[in-house]
GUVEX-899344 format. One record per residue (C-alpha): y negated, z negated, x; chain; residue number from 1. Coordinates in nm, 3 decimals, m for minus. Layout:
<sites>
SITE       py       pz       px  tilo  vodren
SITE        Y        Z        X     A     NUM
...
</sites>
This chain:
<sites>
SITE       py       pz       px  tilo  vodren
SITE   m0.762    1.415    0.687     A       1
SITE   m0.657    1.760    0.569     A       2
SITE   m0.616    1.883    0.212     A       3
SITE   m0.235    1.855    0.226     A       4
SITE   m0.257    1.492    0.338     A       5
SITE   m0.507    1.410    0.064     A       6
SITE   m0.277    1.573   m0.192     A       7
SITE    0.020    1.367   m0.069     A       8
SITE   m0.184    1.047   m0.095     A       9
SITE   m0.287    1.137   m0.451     A      10
SITE    0.075    1.205   m0.550     A      11
SITE    0.199    0.878   m0.401     A      12
SITE   m0.091    0.683   m0.557     A      13
SITE   m0.016    0.835   m0.898     A      14
SITE    0.343    0.710   m0.876     A      15
SITE    0.218    0.365   m0.781     A      16
SITE   m0.016    0.353   m1.083     A      17
SITE    0.261    0.483   m1.310     A      18
SITE    0.488    0.199   m1.196     A      19
SITE    0.218   m0.058   m1.274     A      20
SITE    0.156    0.100   m1.615     A      21
SITE    0.528    0.079   m1.693     A      22
SITE    0.529   m0.287   m1.586     A      23
SITE    0.233   m0.364   m1.815     A      24
SITE    0.413   m0.193   m2.103     A      25
SITE    0.723   m0.408   m2.049     A      26
SITE    0.523   m0.731   m2.030     A      27
SITE    0.258   m0.687   m2.296     A      28
SITE    0.331   m0.394   m2.526     A      29
SITE    0.708   m0.396   m2.562     A      30
SITE    0.798   m0.580   m2.883     A      31
SITE    1.136   m0.699   m2.761     A      32
SITE    1.070   m0.961   m2.494     A      33
SITE    1.376   m1.011   m2.273     A      34
SITE    1.436   m1.161   m1.930     A      35
SITE    1.560   m0.827   m1.784     A      36
SITE    1.242   m0.650   m1.901     A      37
SITE    1.025   m0.913   m1.730     A      38
SITE    1.234   m0.889   m1.413     A      39
SITE    1.204   m0.509   m1.410     A      40
SITE    0.828   m0.538   m1.460     A      41
SITE    0.799   m0.776   m1.164     A      42
SITE    1.010   m0.543   m0.947     A      43
SITE    0.768   m0.259   m1.026     A      44
SITE    0.465   m0.478   m0.947     A      45
SITE    0.614   m0.601   m0.617     A      46
SITE    0.708   m0.245   m0.526     A      47
SITE    0.350   m0.139   m0.602     A      48
SITE    0.222   m0.391   m0.345     A      49
SITE    0.468   m0.256   m0.090     A      50
SITE    0.385    0.108   m0.160     A      51
SITE    0.013    0.029   m0.175     A      52
SITE    0.034   m0.098    0.182     A      53
SITE    0.194    0.231    0.290     A      54
SITE   m0.074    0.439    0.118     A      55
SITE   m0.352    0.232    0.274     A      56
SITE   m0.191    0.258    0.617     A      57
SITE   m0.171    0.634    0.584     A      58
SITE   m0.539    0.653    0.491     A      59
SITE   m0.637    0.469    0.806     A      60
SITE   m0.470    0.278    1.088     A      61
SITE   m0.743    0.012    1.102     A      62
SITE   m0.572   m0.229    0.862     A      63
SITE   m0.559   m0.600    0.915     A      64
SITE   m0.214   m0.705    1.050     A      65
SITE   m0.204   m0.980    0.788     A      66
SITE   m0.220   m0.711    0.516     A      67
SITE    0.059   m0.513    0.682     A      68
SITE    0.286   m0.818    0.711     A      69
SITE    0.211   m0.927    0.353     A      70
SITE    0.298   m0.579    0.223     A      71
SITE    0.628   m0.579    0.409     A      72
SITE    0.706   m0.928    0.281     A      73
SITE    0.722   m0.803   m0.078     A      74
SITE    1.049   m0.623    0.003     A      75
SITE    1.196   m0.974    0.039     A      76
SITE    1.109   m1.033   m0.327     A      77
SITE    1.238   m0.704   m0.464     A      78
SITE    1.594   m0.762   m0.340     A      79
SITE    1.660   m1.091   m0.526     A      80
SITE    1.481   m0.967   m0.838     A      81
SITE    1.697   m0.653   m0.834     A      82
SITE    2.012   m0.867   m0.821     A      83
SITE    1.891   m1.086   m1.107     A      84
SITE    1.794   m0.782   m1.312     A      85
SITE    2.141   m0.626   m1.274     A      86
SITE    2.296   m0.960   m1.375     A      87
SITE    2.064   m0.983   m1.675     A      88
SITE    2.174   m0.637   m1.787     A      89
SITE    2.547   m0.702   m1.748     A      90
SITE    2.604   m1.073   m1.819     A      91
SITE    2.594   m1.218   m2.169     A      92
SITE    2.323   m1.484   m2.211     A      93
SITE    2.216   m1.457   m1.848     A      94
SITE    1.970   m1.710   m1.710     A      95
SITE    1.821   m1.731   m1.363     A      96
SITE    2.039   m1.922   m1.114     A      97
SITE    1.961   m2.292   m1.098     A      98
SITE    1.852   m2.269   m0.737     A      99
SITE    1.696   m1.925   m0.758     A     100
SITE    1.392   m2.034   m0.555     A     101
SITE    1.614   m2.063   m0.246     A     102
SITE    1.654   m1.685   m0.249     A     103
SITE    1.275   m1.653   m0.235     A     104
SITE    1.239   m1.864    0.081     A     105
SITE    1.249   m1.562    0.320     A     106
SITE    0.956   m1.410    0.132     A     107
SITE    0.763   m1.737    0.138     A     108
SITE    0.810   m1.777    0.513     A     109
SITE    0.713   m1.419    0.605     A     110
SITE    0.423   m1.410    0.357     A     111
SITE    0.276   m1.738    0.485     A     112
SITE    0.329   m1.629    0.845     A     113
SITE    0.123   m1.316    0.779     A     114
SITE   m0.192   m1.530    0.745     A     115
SITE   m0.154   m1.645    1.105     A     116
SITE   m0.126   m1.293    1.248     A     117
SITE   m0.459   m1.209    1.408     A     118
SITE   m0.577   m0.858    1.494     A     119
SITE   m0.636   m0.949    1.858     A     120
SITE   m0.280   m1.082    1.895     A     121
SITE   m0.131   m0.784    1.716     A     122
SITE   m0.327   m0.526    1.921     A     123
SITE   m0.210   m0.665    2.256     A     124
SITE    0.119   m0.474    2.223     A     125
SITE    0.278   m0.733    2.449     A     126
SITE    0.653   m0.772    2.476     A     127
SITE    0.633   m1.088    2.267     A     128
SITE    0.448   m0.907    1.985     A     129
SITE    0.694   m0.616    1.986     A     130
SITE    0.995   m0.851    1.971     A     131
SITE    0.852   m1.064    1.689     A     132
SITE    0.728   m0.771    1.481     A     133
SITE    1.043   m0.566    1.545     A     134
SITE    1.272   m0.856    1.456     A     135
SITE    1.079   m0.927    1.135     A     136
SITE    1.087   m0.560    1.039     A     137
SITE    1.461   m0.526    1.096     A     138
SITE    1.531   m0.849    0.905     A     139
SITE    1.321   m0.737    0.607     A     140
SITE    1.491   m0.399    0.576     A     141
SITE    1.842   m0.535    0.629     A     142
SITE    1.767   m0.806    0.370     A     143
SITE    1.664   m0.536    0.119     A     144
SITE    1.971   m0.324    0.203     A     145
SITE    2.196   m0.626    0.153     A     146
SITE    2.062   m0.688   m0.197     A     147
SITE    2.090   m0.320   m0.292     A     148
SITE    2.454   m0.338   m0.182     A     149
SITE    2.510   m0.658   m0.384     A     150
SITE    2.350   m0.501   m0.693     A     151
SITE    2.558   m0.183   m0.660     A     152
SITE    2.873   m0.393   m0.619     A     153
SITE    2.791   m0.587   m0.937     A     154
SITE    2.746   m0.259   m1.128     A     155
SITE    3.077   m0.132   m0.996     A     156
SITE    3.254   m0.453   m1.097     A     157
SITE    3.112   m0.425   m1.449     A     158
SITE    3.234   m0.064   m1.472     A     159
SITE    3.583   m0.174   m1.371     A     160
SITE    3.580   m0.446   m1.638     A     161
SITE    3.457   m0.200   m1.899     A     162
SITE    3.636    0.136   m1.861     A     163
SITE    3.442    0.435   m1.991     A     164
SITE    3.687    0.500   m2.276     A     165
SITE    3.640    0.146   m2.407     A     166
SITE    3.261    0.129   m2.360     A     167
SITE    3.020    0.145   m2.650     A     168
SITE    2.730    0.387   m2.637     A     169
SITE    2.489    0.108   m2.538     A     170
SITE    2.720   m0.029   m2.268     A     171
SITE    2.759    0.317   m2.122     A     172
SITE    2.379    0.363   m2.124     A     173
SITE    2.333    0.040   m1.925     A     174
SITE    2.592    0.141   m1.665     A     175
SITE    2.436    0.486   m1.622     A     176
SITE    2.091    0.330   m1.589     A     177
SITE    2.196    0.068   m1.333     A     178
SITE    2.372    0.333   m1.126     A     179
SITE    2.055    0.543   m1.121     A     180
SITE    1.842    0.237   m1.041     A     181
SITE    2.046    0.128   m0.740     A     182
SITE    2.070    0.485   m0.612     A     183
SITE    1.693    0.521   m0.651     A     184
SITE    1.625    0.208   m0.446     A     185
SITE    1.877    0.321   m0.185     A     186
SITE    1.691    0.652   m0.148     A     187
SITE    1.358    0.469   m0.107     A     188
SITE    1.514    0.239    0.154     A     189
SITE    1.657    0.533    0.350     A     190
SITE    1.322    0.717    0.356     A     191
SITE    1.147    0.414    0.508     A     192
SITE    1.429    0.319    0.742     A     193
SITE    1.446    0.670    0.893     A     194
SITE    1.075    0.646    0.965     A     195
SITE    1.127    0.315    1.149     A     196
SITE    1.410    0.445    1.368     A     197
SITE    1.260    0.753    1.531     A     198
SITE    0.977    0.870    1.309     A     199
SITE    1.235    1.114    1.171     A     200
SITE    1.052    1.103    0.839     A     201
SITE    0.669    1.097    0.809     A     202
SITE    0.543    0.759    0.686     A     203
SITE    0.378    0.906    0.375     A     204
SITE    0.714    1.040    0.257     A     205
SITE    0.815    0.685    0.158     A     206
SITE    0.544    0.653   m0.112     A     207
SITE    0.610    1.010   m0.228     A     208
SITE    0.982    0.943   m0.265     A     209
SITE    0.896    0.625   m0.456     A     210
SITE    0.670    0.823   m0.691     A     211
SITE    0.945    1.074   m0.763     A     212
SITE    1.199    0.798   m0.818     A     213
SITE    0.978    0.588   m1.046     A     214
SITE    0.886    0.892   m1.261     A     215
SITE    1.251    0.987   m1.296     A     216
SITE    1.363    0.631   m1.371     A     217
SITE    1.087    0.585   m1.629     A     218
SITE    1.202    0.901   m1.805     A     219
SITE    1.566    0.786   m1.802     A     220
SITE    1.470    0.436   m1.920     A     221
SITE    1.311    0.577   m2.235     A     222
SITE    1.579    0.842   m2.280     A     223
SITE    1.855    0.578   m2.267     A     224
SITE    1.640    0.325   m2.458     A     225
SITE    1.722    0.080   m2.184     A     226
SITE    1.429   m0.152   m2.258     A     227
SITE    1.594   m0.240   m2.591     A     228
SITE    1.917   m0.354   m2.422     A     229
SITE    2.032   m0.650   m2.215     A     230
SITE    2.349   m0.831   m2.109     A     231
SITE    2.429   m0.930   m2.468     A     232
SITE    2.538   m0.570   m2.518     A     233
SITE    2.859   m0.667   m2.335     A     234
SITE    2.925   m0.957   m2.572     A     235
SITE    3.271   m0.943   m2.721     A     236
SITE    3.247   m0.932   m3.097     A     237
SITE    3.432   m0.803   m3.401     A     238
SITE    3.282   m0.454   m3.385     A     239
SITE    3.568   m0.309   m3.180     A     240
SITE    3.823   m0.454   m3.422     A     241
SITE    3.626   m0.313   m3.716     A     242
SITE    3.611    0.030   m3.553     A     243
SITE    3.989    0.044   m3.509     A     244
SITE    4.026   m0.075   m3.866     A     245
SITE    3.803    0.212   m3.987     A     246
SITE    3.981    0.460   m3.760     A     247
SITE    4.324    0.349   m3.879     A     248
SITE    4.221    0.358   m4.245     A     249
SITE    4.086    0.714   m4.213     A     250
SITE    4.396    0.838   m4.028     A     251
SITE    4.653    0.671   m4.256     A     252
SITE    4.487    0.785   m4.577     A     253
SITE    4.370    1.119   m4.436     A     254
SITE    4.024    1.062   m4.583     A     255
SITE    3.888    1.342   m4.366     A     256
SITE    4.061    1.591   m4.597     A     257
SITE    3.831    1.485   m4.880     A     258
SITE    3.518    1.698   m4.887     A     259
SITE    3.311    1.423   m5.049     A     260
SITE    3.398    1.147   m4.802     A     261
SITE    3.083    0.963   m4.695     A     262
SITE    2.969    0.652   m4.514     A     263
SITE    2.888    0.480   m4.841     A     264
SITE    3.229    0.557   m4.994     A     265
SITE    3.403    0.445   m4.675     A     266
SITE    3.196    0.126   m4.667     A     267
SITE    3.294    0.043   m5.026     A     268
SITE    3.664    0.095   m4.953     A     269
SITE    3.647   m0.141   m4.654     A     270
SITE    3.388   m0.382   m4.800     A     271
SITE    3.148   m0.303   m4.515     A     272
SITE    2.782   m0.207   m4.542     A     273
SITE    2.693    0.157   m4.481     A     274
SITE    2.465    0.058   m4.194     A     275
SITE    2.734   m0.149   m4.024     A     276
SITE    2.996    0.125   m4.058     A     277
SITE    2.753    0.382   m3.915     A     278
SITE    2.658    0.154   m3.623     A     279
SITE    3.019    0.077   m3.531     A     280
SITE    3.131    0.441   m3.547     A     281
SITE    2.829    0.555   m3.346     A     282
SITE    2.879    0.294   m3.073     A     283
SITE    3.255    0.315   m3.030     A     284
SITE    3.328    0.682   m3.094     A     285
SITE    3.000    0.797   m2.933     A     286
SITE    2.963    1.031   m3.233     A     287
SITE    2.780    1.020   m3.561     A     288
SITE    2.983    0.992   m3.882     A     289
SITE    2.987    1.366   m3.954     A     290
SITE    3.117    1.456   m3.607     A     291
SITE    3.366    1.169   m3.624     A     292
SITE    3.515    1.305   m3.950     A     293
SITE    3.488    1.668   m3.843     A     294
SITE    3.688    1.593   m3.529     A     295
SITE    3.987    1.502   m3.746     A     296
SITE    3.933    1.805   m3.967     A     297
SITE    3.924    2.042   m3.670     A     298
SITE    4.246    1.896   m3.529     A     299
SITE    4.415    1.952   m3.865     A     300
SITE    4.269    2.303   m3.886     A     301
SITE    4.405    2.387   m3.540     A     302
SITE    4.750    2.278   m3.653     A     303
SITE    4.732    2.497   m3.966     A     304
SITE    4.597    2.798   m3.775     A     305
SITE    4.904    2.793   m3.550     A     306
SITE    5.155    2.692   m3.816     A     307
SITE    5.401    2.974   m3.899     A     308
SITE    5.413    2.863   m4.263     A     309
SITE    5.035    2.902   m4.284     A     310
SITE    5.000    3.233   m4.107     A     311
SITE    4.914    3.410   m4.431     A     312
SITE    4.641    3.159   m4.516     A     313
SITE    4.287    3.288   m4.477     A     314
SITE    4.037    3.110   m4.255     A     315
SITE    3.840    3.016   m4.569     A     316
SITE    4.140    2.856   m4.740     A     317
SITE    4.219    2.651   m4.429     A     318
SITE    3.855    2.542   m4.412     A     319
SITE    3.867    2.410   m4.768     A     320
SITE    4.211    2.255   m4.717     A     321
SITE    4.088    2.040   m4.425     A     322
SITE    3.786    1.909   m4.614     A     323
SITE    3.499    2.148   m4.541     A     324
SITE    3.286    2.247   m4.837     A     325
SITE    3.191    2.589   m4.697     A     326
SITE    3.321    2.846   m4.451     A     327
SITE    2.997    2.848   m4.252     A     328
SITE    3.005    2.472   m4.190     A     329
SITE    3.371    2.504   m4.082     A     330
SITE    3.293    2.784   m3.837     A     331
SITE    2.999    2.590   m3.692     A     332
SITE    3.200    2.270   m3.650     A     333
SITE    3.501    2.452   m3.503     A     334
SITE    3.286    2.630   m3.246     A     335
SITE    3.110    2.304   m3.160     A     336
SITE    3.436    2.127   m3.078     A     337
SITE    3.642    2.415   m2.941     A     338
SITE    3.374    2.656   m2.812     A     339
SITE    3.549    2.937   m2.997     A     340
SITE    3.562    3.066   m3.354     A     341
SITE    3.864    2.983   m3.577     A     342
SITE    3.971    3.347   m3.598     A     343
SITE    3.951    3.389   m3.219     A     344
SITE    4.145    3.066   m3.175     A     345
SITE    4.425    3.188   m3.405     A     346
SITE    4.436    3.530   m3.239     A     347
SITE    4.435    3.383   m2.889     A     348
SITE    4.716    3.136   m2.956     A     349
SITE    4.935    3.339   m3.191     A     350
</sites>
């Protein structure tokens, strides 16, 4: 085995170990214990068995057929667990289906059958062996593809039921994550399937693709804080109604024009805690309180900058009129929202 092959094995093995480490974190170190987190951990463990078989096979072809069949059988577990995980992340109060064990029967049958596959029978390369092994292989990969399709369809249905404009920040994070997850598994499936068809892709590429995918997904999981979320995020509650109440109150009373407006003052006016008001604004507007208020101020400033009656007003006076306490903060906010300075905006549109 050459240096390049050894390096590829190390890379693929590192991804495998990273997946197991992530699974251990979800099961034993994550404070919030949820069904989706456990399901994701099991998916990573089952995938590690599958990838481990590929790494071992690449190291040497003298593997027991029973080990090869057992490794392939784990793909029959990953599919159902992926479907359940997607459901757990999109359905309020999700519990495993009553007859969930039925979906695990294909795995049980193939896994048990692997113990009866002897090396002498497997090495005969007879027509019977080729038909049985080929049929099992095709069934396993089509089974996995079917569940990836079902999972992707469930994600799409959830997106249709929760349009982007109406989604909270957490709901949007879940949908982004599930999209990436299903795409990641689809890429892994394609890399292995191409190898089966005509050896179009070297066998070791499968584990390497998995390593790349699992590293990327781990990064996105922590970036989106996905391990803190589950299907209850889609629970209909009074937060949306409260947000529109806050939004309406600010617009009707033009509170954004007051330089001293704050979360605490807004909370007192609406009899809502500061924390609750902040959480609702953050989730539904996808902005923090300052950006939420500044958005209104900038819209008002744009109107004044183009208003004929205000053409003699200085930029500073307009800044103070719309609620900013300093010219520098106004310029910074205006450029953040409009990607242009107030003076350039007035000159460009005059």
